[in-house]
N, C-alpha and C positions, 0 to 999 in steps of 0.2 A: 504494500500500500504506500503510495507516494505521500509525502508530507504536504500539508496544505499551508498556504501563506498565513502568517500571523501579523495582524496590524495593531498598533496602539489605539487606545480609545479615541474615537472621533476622527481617525485618519484612514478609514477604509475607503476604497474607491467608490464612486457613485455607481449605483446599480446593484450593490450588494446590500442585502437586508437580513435582519434577524427574523426569527419566526414571529415574534410579536409585531414587528414592523410589517411583515407580509400580511398577517391577519388584519391589522388595522387598515391595510389597503385592499382588503377583500380577497386576498390570495392565500395559497398554501404551497408548500414545497413540491407537492405532487410527485413524491418518490425520488426527487433529485437529491443527490448527495451534496453536503456542504462544500463550498468552493474555497472558503477561507474561515479565519477565526479572528475574533477581536478580543484583546485582553486589557484588563485594567486592574487597579489595586495591586500593583507590583506583581502581576501575573497570577494572583490568587483567584480572580474572577475572569470568566470568559463566556463568550457567546459564539455560536456557529453562524456563519453568514451564507446566505443562499443567493444565487443569481436570480434577480427579479424577472429577467426575460424568460427564464425557463419555468417560472412559477405558473400555477394553474388557478383558476377561480375557485373559491370556496364552494363546496357542494351545498345546495339549498337544503334547508330543513324540511323534511316531509312530515305529514301528520303523525306517522308512526314514530319517527325520531323525536318529535315533540312529546309524544306520550311517554316514550322511554326516558327522556330527560326529566319529565315531571315526576315519574315514579322514582327515579334515582334520587332526586332532590328531596322528595317526600320521605324516603327512607333515611336520608342524612339528617332530617329535621325531627324524626320520631325518636323519642327517648326509649331505650330498651327496658328501662325499669318501670316507668308508669304508662308506656305505650301512648303518649300524647304527642301530637305534632306541635312543637313549641314555636314554630315560626322562624327559628334560626338554626344554623347547623350546630349539632351537638359537638362540643369540644372533645376531640379524641383523648386529650390528656385526662379528662374527667371520666369519660365513658358514659355519662348520664347527663341529663339536663341540669341546669344550675340549681333548681329547687330540690331535685333528688340528691344532688351532691351536697347541698347545704344540710339537708335532713340526715344524711349519712354521717356528717362530721360531728353533729351534736349528740 
């Protein structure tokens, strides 16, 4: 595997984008491999860069995908202890909703 070029923060050539930048532009890598890397914080942080010309449009959400997404989010909001949809994502550090975690502490 050939090494990819590494650029300092904010010095990557035009036309290269991170995944987040692609998503904000309504694009996705589309199976393309990263063409470069950007590093900052003395090399401790990095992001892969993709060629925007090879990127594809984001797939549209179908009704089935919306249902699956809603079910997934509902499961993340449901407390396993009291089985209540709390309206927020249950913290993984606690494992239960805030009310159940508070009652377990006392």
